[in-house]
C-alpha positions as CSV (number, residue, x, y, z in Angstrom):
1,X,145.5,65.1,35.8
2,X,143.1,67.9,36.7
3,X,139.5,67.3,37.6
4,X,136.7,68.3,35.3
5,X,133.3,69.8,36.1
6,X,130.0,70.7,34.5
7,X,130.5,74.4,34.1
8,X,128.6,77.0,36.1
9,X,126.3,79.4,34.2
10,X,129.2,81.9,33.9
11,X,131.4,79.2,32.4
12,X,133.7,78.9,35.5
13,X,134.2,76.0,37.9
14,X,132.7,76.3,41.4
15,X,135.0,78.1,43.8
16,X,134.0,76.3,47.0
17,X,133.1,72.7,47.8
18,X,129.6,71.9,49.0
19,X,130.5,71.9,52.6
20,X,134.0,72.2,54.2
21,X,133.0,70.3,57.3
22,X,131.8,67.2,55.5
23,X,133.9,64.1,56.2
24,X,136.9,65.1,54.1
25,X,138.9,62.2,52.9
26,X,141.6,62.1,50.2
27,X,141.4,63.9,46.9
28,X,139.5,62.2,44.1
29,X,141.5,62.9,41.0
30,X,140.0,60.0,39.2
31,X,136.4,61.0,40.0
32,X,133.9,61.8,37.2
33,X,133.0,65.5,36.9
34,X,131.3,67.7,39.5
35,X,127.9,69.3,39.2
36,X,127.3,73.0,39.9
37,X,123.9,74.6,40.7
38,X,122.8,78.1,41.8
39,X,120.7,76.8,44.7
40,X,119.8,73.5,46.3
41,X,116.3,73.8,44.8
42,X,117.8,73.7,41.3
43,X,119.1,70.2,41.9
44,X,117.0,67.3,40.6
45,X,115.0,65.6,43.3
46,X,117.3,62.6,43.4
47,X,120.4,64.7,43.9
48,X,118.9,67.0,46.4
49,X,117.5,64.4,48.8
50,X,120.9,63.3,50.1
51,X,122.0,66.9,50.2
52,X,119.1,67.4,52.7
53,X,120.6,64.6,54.8
54,X,124.0,66.3,54.5
55,X,122.4,69.5,55.6
56,X,121.0,67.8,58.7
57,X,124.6,66.7,59.6
58,X,126.0,70.2,58.8
59,X,123.2,72.8,59.0
60,X,125.5,75.8,59.5
61,X,127.7,75.1,56.5
62,X,124.7,74.8,54.2
63,X,122.7,77.6,55.8
64,X,121.7,79.8,52.8
65,X,121.9,82.9,55.1
66,X,125.7,82.4,55.3
67,X,125.9,83.0,51.5
68,X,124.4,86.4,51.5
69,X,126.7,88.8,49.7
70,X,128.5,85.9,48.1
71,X,128.0,84.2,44.7
72,X,125.3,81.7,45.5
73,X,126.6,78.4,44.2
74,X,126.6,74.9,45.6
75,X,129.0,72.3,44.2
76,X,129.1,68.6,44.3
77,X,132.8,68.9,44.2
78,X,134.8,66.0,42.7
79,X,137.7,66.4,45.1
80,X,135.6,66.3,48.3
81,X,134.4,63.1,49.9
82,X,130.7,63.8,50.5
83,X,129.4,61.4,53.1
84,X,126.9,62.4,55.9
85,X,128.7,62.5,59.2
86,X,126.2,60.1,60.7
87,X,127.1,57.4,58.1
88,X,130.9,57.8,58.5
89,X,130.8,58.0,62.3
90,X,128.7,54.8,62.5
91,X,130.9,52.9,60.1
92,X,134.0,54.0,61.9
93,X,132.7,53.1,65.3
94,X,131.6,49.6,64.1
95,X,134.9,49.0,62.3
96,X,136.7,49.8,65.6
97,X,134.4,48.1,68.1
98,X,132.1,45.7,66.3
99,X,133.8,43.5,63.8
100,X,133.9,40.5,66.2
101,X,130.4,41.0,67.5
102,X,128.2,38.0,66.6
103,X,125.1,39.0,64.6
104,X,126.1,42.6,64.8
105,X,123.1,43.8,62.7
106,X,120.6,41.2,63.9
107,X,120.7,41.6,67.7
108,X,118.2,44.0,69.2
109,X,119.1,47.5,70.3
110,X,117.7,50.1,72.7
111,X,115.1,52.2,70.9
112,X,115.5,55.0,73.4
113,X,119.3,55.2,73.0
114,X,119.1,55.0,69.2
115,X,116.5,57.8,69.1
116,X,118.6,59.9,71.3
117,X,121.6,59.5,69.0
118,X,119.6,60.2,66.0
119,X,118.2,63.4,67.4
120,X,121.7,64.6,68.3
121,X,122.9,64.0,64.7
122,X,119.7,65.6,63.4
123,X,120.4,68.8,65.4
124,X,123.8,69.0,63.7
125,X,125.8,68.2,66.9
126,X,129.3,66.8,66.5
127,X,128.4,63.5,68.0
128,X,131.4,61.4,69.1
129,X,130.8,57.7,69.2
130,X,133.2,55.8,71.5
131,X,133.6,52.5,73.2
132,X,130.8,53.4,75.7
133,X,128.1,53.2,72.9
134,X,126.6,49.8,72.3
135,X,127.6,48.5,68.8
136,X,124.0,47.2,68.4
137,X,122.7,50.8,69.0
138,X,125.1,52.2,66.4
139,X,124.3,49.4,64.0
140,X,120.6,50.1,64.4
141,X,121.1,53.8,63.9
142,X,123.0,53.2,60.6
143,X,120.2,51.0,59.3
144,X,117.5,53.5,60.3
145,X,119.2,56.4,58.6
146,X,119.6,54.5,55.3
147,X,116.0,53.2,55.5
148,X,114.5,56.6,56.2
149,X,116.4,58.7,53.7
150,X,113.9,60.8,51.6
151,X,115.3,59.1,48.5
152,X,117.0,55.8,48.8
153,X,120.8,55.6,48.5
154,X,120.3,54.0,45.1
155,X,117.7,56.4,43.7
156,X,114.3,54.8,43.0
157,X,114.4,55.8,39.4
158,X,117.3,53.3,39.0
159,X,115.6,50.5,41.0
160,X,114.4,48.5,38.0
161,X,117.8,48.9,36.2
162,X,119.8,47.6,39.2
163,X,117.4,44.7,39.8
164,X,117.6,43.7,36.2
165,X,121.3,43.0,36.6
166,X,120.4,40.0,38.8
167,X,119.5,38.2,35.5
168,X,123.0,38.7,34.2
169,X,126.1,36.6,35.0
170,X,129.8,37.0,35.3
171,X,131.6,40.0,33.7
172,X,128.4,41.2,31.9
173,X,126.7,41.7,35.3
174,X,129.7,43.6,36.7
175,X,130.1,45.8,33.7
176,X,126.4,46.7,33.8
177,X,126.6,47.4,37.5
178,X,129.6,49.7,37.0
179,X,127.8,51.7,34.3
180,X,124.8,52.1,36.6
181,X,127.0,53.2,39.5
182,X,128.3,56.0,37.3
183,X,124.8,57.4,37.0
184,X,124.6,58.0,40.8
185,X,124.8,61.6,42.0
186,X,128.3,62.1,43.5
187,X,127.0,62.3,47.1
188,X,125.0,59.1,46.7
189,X,128.1,57.4,45.1
190,X,130.4,58.5,47.9
191,X,128.1,57.4,50.6
192,X,127.4,54.0,48.9
193,X,131.2,53.4,48.5
194,X,131.8,54.2,52.1
195,X,129.1,51.8,53.2
196,X,130.2,49.0,50.8
197,X,133.8,49.3,52.0
198,X,132.5,48.9,55.6
199,X,130.3,46.0,54.8
200,X,133.1,44.2,53.0
201,X,135.2,44.6,56.1
202,X,132.4,43.1,58.2
203,X,132.1,40.2,55.8
204,X,135.8,39.5,56.1
205,X,135.3,38.8,59.8
206,X,132.3,36.5,59.4
207,X,134.3,33.4,60.1
208,X,136.2,32.5,63.3
209,X,139.9,32.9,63.3
210,X,142.9,32.4,65.6
211,X,145.3,35.0,67.0
212,X,149.1,34.3,67.1
213,X,148.8,32.8,70.6
214,X,146.3,30.2,69.3
215,X,143.2,31.8,70.9
216,X,140.0,31.7,68.9
217,X,138.6,35.0,67.7
218,X,134.8,34.5,67.1
219,X,133.4,35.4,63.7
220,X,130.5,37.8,63.5
221,X,128.5,35.4,61.2
222,X,127.6,38.3,58.9
223,X,128.6,37.0,55.4
224,X,128.2,39.2,52.4
225,X,124.9,37.4,51.7
226,X,123.7,38.0,55.2
227,X,124.6,41.6,55.0
228,X,122.9,42.0,51.7
229,X,119.7,40.5,53.2
230,X,119.8,43.1,56.1
231,X,120.8,46.2,54.1
232,X,119.3,45.4,50.6
233,X,115.8,46.7,51.4
234,X,117.3,49.8,53.0
235,X,119.4,50.7,49.9
236,X,117.2,49.6,47.0
237,X,113.7,50.8,47.6
238,X,110.9,50.7,45.1
239,X,108.6,53.0,47.2
240,X,109.3,55.5,49.9
241,X,109.0,54.0,53.5
242,X,105.5,54.4,54.7
243,X,103.9,54.5,51.3
244,X,101.3,51.9,50.3
245,X,102.9,48.6,49.4
246,X,106.3,49.9,50.3
247,X,107.1,46.8,52.3
248,X,105.3,44.4,50.1
249,X,108.2,43.0,47.9
250,X,107.6,39.9,46.0
251,X,110.0,37.0,46.4
252,X,111.7,37.6,43.0
253,X,112.4,41.2,43.9
254,X,113.7,40.3,47.3
255,X,116.0,37.7,45.9
256,X,117.2,40.1,43.2
257,X,117.9,42.8,45.8
258,X,120.0,40.5,47.9
259,X,122.0,39.2,44.9
260,X,122.7,42.7,43.6
261,X,123.9,44.1,46.9
262,X,126.0,41.0,47.5
263,X,127.7,41.6,44.2
264,X,128.3,45.3,45.1
265,X,129.8,44.3,48.4
266,X,132.1,41.6,47.0
267,X,133.2,43.7,44.0
268,X,133.0,47.2,45.2
269,X,136.7,47.9,44.6
270,X,136.7,47.1,40.9
271,X,133.2,48.5,40.4
272,X,134.2,52.0,41.6
273,X,137.5,51.9,39.6
274,X,137.9,54.7,37.0
275,X,140.9,54.8,34.6
276,X,143.0,52.5,36.7
277,X,142.5,54.2,40.1
278,X,139.8,53.5,42.7
279,X,137.4,56.3,43.4
280,X,138.4,57.8,46.7
281,X,142.0,56.9,46.4
282,X,144.7,59.5,46.9
283,X,146.1,61.3,43.9
284,X,149.1,59.6,42.3
285,X,152.3,61.6,42.6
């Protein structure tokens, strides 16, 4: 099955993906349609904010000067996995080195090292995170990036709608969450799915286990509920960080944010399912 797209002004589909150097995973044949625009300024504010973050990760690929003499067209391409490099690198590092780290997102980090890493990513450097980086520094970097995005990963215009699902139960809640997820701009959707897959993997290692030799493998203590408590305020934001009352959530909103993100972590596979295939899965032969 071919992919569909919202047509460009000339009636054709975009010729090139947004950014060839983005984290390029498998084809997304089951994705909803792409969106084409003549320039980044033509995007709605909610769609363009994460593109700005993508541009920080890949400034050369999104440099408008490179498109001189070419047809100026950016595409949120349905067959390209659009996740900021900083998010994918942090998740991959923590999946490799941090799943057994107790309190992985609650232990303090080095502010100096985190700031240095952040500046390197912001300059568009191809930062390689290996075993020498502290998992706590990388965990803090991931949280900071999500917290400080110009627009939150779940756009603020959908804040109330997502929170309202906390009053629903069972399948009605999941169906409503799925419909809301379909409203996300593709780059927000891709990044959220990458994050939720990672958080679900962390949660699967929350409890202690034993290896084949009978040795205990400590759990990280980060259940889905604990992860939702840590990440919820970074993903679902009513106000921009730094704005008046941005940190003043009432108890009901805080509880709802935790519940909603916990459901997203626990059910991300089915929530991102479209026509029988998960978003982000390889094309079926």
